[in-house]
N, C-alpha and C positions, 0 to 999 in steps of 0.2 A: 177203219173199223167202225161198225155201227154201234152206237151207244144208246141203249134204251134207258132213259133216266126214270127213276122212281118218282112218285108224286111230290115228295118233299123237296127233292133236288130240283125238280121242275119249278116249283113255287119259288124256291130260293133263286134259281137262275133268272127267272122272269121278273121277280119283284124285290128280292133282297140278295143281290149277288155277293155282298160281303159275308153272308152266312155260308156260302159254299166252301166246303173244305178245299184246301189247296190242291189236293190230288184231283178233285172234280174239275176245278178251274183249269188245271193243266190238260186234262183230257179234252175238255171242251174247246180250248184254244188251239189244240193240235189240228192243223189243217187236214191231216190224214183221217180224222175221225168225223163221222156223220152223226149229229144229234137227232134222236128220234124220241117221240112221246107216244104213249098209248091212249086210245080212247078210254081205257080203264081209268087213267088219271083224271081225265075230264069228267067222267062219271063220278068218281070219288069226290072231286072238288065240288061238283054240283050238289051232291047229297050232303056233304059235311058243311058246305057254305050255307045251305038251307037250314041246317041245325044250329047255325050261328056259332060254329066252332071258331075260336080266336085264331087258330093256326091256318084257317081256310077262308080268310076274308078276302076273297077275290071273285070277280065276276067270271064264271067259267067260259062264257063266250069271248070275253076280252082276252083271257088267258090263251085260249085255243088260237084265236086270230093272231095274237102277238107271237106265239110260237111259230106258226106257219109263216108269218111275215119275216121272221128272223132265221129262216132256213131249216127249221125242224121238219122232219117227215112224220106224218101221223100213221100209227099202226092201228088198224081196225081190230075189233074182237071177232074171232071166227069160232065156229063150232069145234074145230080141232083144238083151239086154245082152251075152250071150256072143258072138253073131254080130258085134256092133259092134266087138269087140276086134280082129277081123281087119282092120278099116279104119284102125287106129291106126298112125301112123308108129313106127318102131322106136327110140324115144327112151329107153325104160326097160325093164328086163328083169323087174321084179317083177310077177308075174301079178296080185297083189291090187290094186296101184296101177293097173295097166292096166284092170282090170275096173271100178274106181271111176271112172276117166275115161270109160269107155264108158257107164256108168250115167248120169253127168252129161250126156253128150251126147245119149243116147237120151231121157232124161226132160226135158231142157232146164232143169236145175237147176244151181245154182252149187256146184262142188266147192271146198271150202276146204282148202288144204294148206299145210304148212310145207316141203315137199320141192321144191327148185328144179328137179329133173328133171321131176316131174309138172307143174309150172307151165308147162313149155315146150310142152305139148300144146295143140292148138287147141281152142277151145270155151269153155264157161262154167267157167273155173277162176280162182281168186284165191289167190295166195301171201300168206301172212301171216307 
């Protein structure tokens, strides 16, 4: 199964694996699962790191390279993903999370999140 990790789970997996919820760790350790990350998460990290957010103290280029080097597949942002955001219910204001949800829906892949608001969206989403 393809697992699209949300940004916080990616940051934890890459730099603070002890913060990963047990269910997320189990999913990532399952050899039948493929970990993916979105260009959305790299973009979010770039913006929030430049704002000096304490929870985004990471070099986005190093994060991306490390994910690729550890077998993650990168999902680019497409016009279809952007258009799909318009069809989402107004549950969450964060544009990055909304685009991750739209990507999961369009691609038919499982979005893995720790965010309870994101988990309320319809579609292939699992809260860990």
